[in-house]
C-alpha positions, 0 to 999 in steps of 0.5 A: 120382854120376857115370853111368857109376858109376851104369852100373857098379853096374847092370851088377855087380847084373845079373851077381851076380843072373845065376847065381840066373835062369839054367838050371842048365846055363847057370849052369856056363857063366857059371862058366868065362866068369868064370874064364877073365875073370880070366884076361883082364883079367891078361893085359889089363894085360900087353898094356897094358905091352907083354907078351905072355904064353903061359904064363898057362895053366900059372900057372892050374895052379900055383894048382890044383895048389898049393891042392888037393894041399895041401888033399886031403893035409893036410885044410888049410882050403881059402882058406887053401891058395887064398892060399899057392898064389897067394903061392907062384905069384907067387913063381915068377912074380917069378922067371921075371919076372926072367929073361924080361922082359929080353927083347923082341920075339918073343922075350919069348912065345917064353920065356913059351911054353916055360915054359908048356910045361915046367910043364904038363909037370910036372904030366903027369910028376909022377905020383906027386904029381900023379896024372899025366894021370889028375888026381886026384878028391876035392879039398875044396870051398871054404871060406869061414870054416867053410862049404863052397861046393857050391851052384854058384849061389852059386859062380858069384857069387862068382866074378863077384864076384871078377872084377867087383873086379878090373875095378874095382881095375884102373881105379882103378890106370888112373888112378893113378901106376902106371897112368900109368907102365905106360901108358908101357912099350910104346913109351916106355921111355926117356921114363918112366926119364927121369921116374923109372920103374924100368921094369923093375922095374914089368914084373916087378909088372905080370906078377906081379900078372897071374900072381897072377890066373892062379893065383887063378882056377886055384884057384877052378876046381879047388875047383868041379870038385873034380878036377885033371888038366894038360889044362886048364892047356895051352898051348891054355887060353894061347892062348884067354885071348890071344884073349879079351884080344886080343877084348875089346880091350886098352884096358880089365879090362872088354875081358877080361871082354867077351872072355871072355863072347864066346869062351866062349859062341861055344865052347859054341855051336859045340861044339852046332853041329857035334856035330848035324852029326856033326863030331868034334874040336876045329874050335872051335878053327879058328873061334877062329883065324879071329876072331883074324885077323878082330879083328886086322885089322878091329878091333885095339882089340877089342869094348870101343871100340865099348861104351864110345862109347855110355858117358858119358865117365868123370869125370876125378880131381879137379886142384883143390888145391894141387900139390906144393912146388917147389924154390926155387932160390939164385942161385950162378952158380959152383955147377957142377951138370953136367961132362962129361970127355972124352966119347966114344961109338962106334957099331961104326965110327962115332965119334959124340963125340969128347973132349967136355968142358963145364960146366953152372953153376947159372942159365945158359942154354946152347945146343948148336947144330951141324949135322945129325949133329953128336951133339947128340941122342946127347950128351943122351941121354948125359947123360940116363942113356939112353946110356952113353958109350965113355969118358969122364964125367959128373958131376951136382952133383960125383957119377957119373952114376946109372942112368937112372930115379935121374937125375931124383931129382937135379934133371934133366929132359928132353925129347924130338927125337921127341914122346914123349906117350903117346897113350892118356893125356890131356895132363894125365896126360902131364903127370903123368908128370914128377912120378912121381919126386916121389910114393910111391904104389906098385902097390897103393895105386893098385889100391886107391885108396889114393892119392887125396889124393897123385894130387889133388896131382899132377894140380895140380902138372900143371895148374900146370904147364900153365897156366904154359906156357898150355895149361890149356884143353887139359887134359882133351883127348886128347894124340893129338888136339892138334897137333904144336907143342902137342904139344911144349909139352906135353912142357916142361910134363911136365919142368916137373912134375918140378921140375928143377934142369936141363932138357934141351929138345931141338929144342922149337920144332920143328913150332912156329907163330910164337905158339907160339914166342913162348909158348916164349920167355916160358917159357924166360925166365921160368925163367932168371928162378928160376935153372933151368939150360937146356941148348938144342938147337934149330935155329932160330937166331933162338929161340937167339940171343934167349934163351942167354947162352953157345952150344956148337957140335958138329961131326962129334962135337967142340966147335969153338968156345964163346962168347956168341953174339955170338962163336960167330956171326962165329967162322970155324969155325962158319961153315965148318961150316954151309956146308960149307966146310973148317975148315982154310982157316976157320982 
């Protein structure tokens, strides 16, 4: 067993033993810390996906009130009511997520703030059912298989067993197909969609999972106290767990645990100190605010990275064995794979593209060139579905272009003008993103590590792609540690992992050294021999002229020339466009 695994078992044993050795007063504090840790773990996953929620306290309340009310009114087994309330909260979260997760920037936290306030207001105002601000008592204890958990130490041990399972599940999810996709959501939405990730659906899944953990925490809380009122689920609780997630660190679920233990301990200690000084009110909230500001300024990644420095490096999943099956492409130079008809797009008063017609046939190597601002990258974004043309149509295999996350399933992959690699992932994990659409394992399979065989084949596919571009030695390195030239080669490897029939390359030689350009040329010629259709945008004319079969020249959003490289190179209109002369005079 790896050393890191042995340490995890040892730490888990300490947490599960602690309730039996701590004094009675601290057992309760330890249990509270576990409950908040469960909520913070879900919030950590939200932060990894680039989402900020200020409504987690309300989801705790839904889980708590749902289980408490049914168990109290109908005498249903509390384990059943807990499952039902968590399930109902998941449905509510899915509905809220569908509406709010389309928002970006500061609008999303404001929306979650609004529903958090609204739900807590319902708990307070619906006096006949919830007991209002006074709350409800006589709530049955949690019962497992007929055994009522009334012992505080045993209950605290149960809470921490659930927390540790959540941390284990999150660590497994992080290394899965879904985990890699989640890592793209904060900053690389367009790239993720280009490789088959339905980012809207994935965001909703992450949101629902975080709500499920919050509802579970709320249910555990209410059956421990056997009393429920709105105050523990107020907006202040949502802020508190957010601070826990930030203080602990959003890079790992373990950060949520560290943050919960740190702040819960600090809160009780501050309350004791302030009481001795005769201070009244929730002055510890001010201290927490100061802690949050200091953490964001000095340690924006939280406490977890400082702890992880002393831990052994985690062992990566195996990439041995055969990769995913590759498509064998037949040589059929007459088959039109991509057809653009009358493509035009306008941004306000700017006509970026106008009446662009172009075809790509199977096995062709076509270069798309033009001066800066000609519209090349805009045309790439239209072809890959990231932009929608104002007029005209794009046909892929004689069918209308599908949604952007489905285009790769039709056999088209791309690289980007500006490198879009996820710095938190290793090189091989970034390349594995290219094979996302070729596999099926979902959120739950990743969470429970039921995707091992499939994931190993994906990583093997990524390893083979890296071998094809000469970067197999860098597979386990942090992506951010590579120079720009190698990062561009990694992007090509990621596109190859998607097993494309059409490969769109957006300035792949930018920033490459001479030796890296030779590697790029070798890879491109190898792909051409395999009948992969390539559309290349590039400013390195020596590379373009030495590789492509046909050139298409864009200038001011229009195609001004098309043909063999030697013909285009001598075209007066092309010379005028690049040298800044008048096209009318050149003609």
